[in-house]
N, C-alpha and C positions, 0 to 999 in steps of 0.2 A: 609607536603611536598608530592607532587604527585609522584607516582612510574612511572618509565619509562616503556613503553610498549615494548614487545619483537617484533622481526620481524614477527613471526608467528601470534601474536595478531593483528598487523597492517594489515597483509594480510587478516586475517579472517574478520576484520572489513570492509575492502575494498570490499570483496566479498559480505558481508551482505548489505553494502550501495548500491553497484551497483544493486543488485537484488531488494532491496526495491525501488530504483528509477524506475526500470522496472515495478514492481508491482504497484507502485503508479500511473504511467502513464497509465497502463491498467485500473485500477479502475477508474481513472479520466475520461478516454475516454468513458467507458461503462456507468458511472453515468451521464455524460453530455447527452448521448443519451436517457437514461432512465428517466431523470427528466422532470416533467411536466412544460410547459412554459405558464405563464400568462403574466407577465411583463418582464421576462427574468432576473430579479434581482437574483433569486435563482440560476439559471444556471451560472450566472456570478460570484457568490460568492464561488462556489466550487473550491477548490484548495488543494494542498498537499505540504509537505516538508519532507526531511530526515535530521534530526539534532539530535545530533551531528554526529554520524555515524550509529547508529543502532536503531533509533526511527523514525517510519513513522507516520506522523500526517496529518489528513485531516481536512479541514475547510469548513463550509457552514453557511449560515444564520440560526439563531435559529429556524425559523419556518419550515425549511427543514425537520425536524423530524416529522412534522405533515402533510406533503403533500404526497399524494399517487403517485406512479410512473405513467408515461404517459400511458393512455389507460386503467387504472385499476380503478374500482369503489368500490372494496372491497379488503380485505386482508391487509397485513402490509403496514405501511407508511415508509417514509424515504428511498428514492432510494439509497442514499449513503451507508447506513447501509446494505441494502439488497445486494448491489454489493460487499461490503467488505466481508460479510459472505459467498458469493458465490465464490469469487476468492482467498480469503486468504489461505485456505488449500493447494491449488495447489502451491501458491507462497512460502509457508513454506517448502513444499517438495522439490522445486527447490533449495532453500537456503541450506537445509540439505544435499542434494546430492552434491552440489558444495563444501561445507565445508568438507564433508567426502572425496571427491576426492582430495582436496588440502592437507589434512592431510596425506592421504595415498600415495600421489605422490612420496615422497622420498623413500618409501619402495618398490614401484613397479618398480623402475628403474632397 
């Protein structure tokens, strides 16, 4: 039998979900610009989703991991992974800050 979540757990999950949606949209936008275009299939395959509340998942065609970003002839491949590694730390800090503020709010009144 599943345990019922408390009001504070639900609020925390909502804060995480909202921020993951924002982070996902930002990574999606940057990756679309960064991805090399040959037929457009790779660019069209890039997508993301937040499910159930605290898991951000990205999708792209398998061969996306082997394609260099647009305008680059050397260095790492996979524009999606490069973008995630670049933007994730900032996104985590925003989530931590908002969670801390929501936890401390009742005590700061």
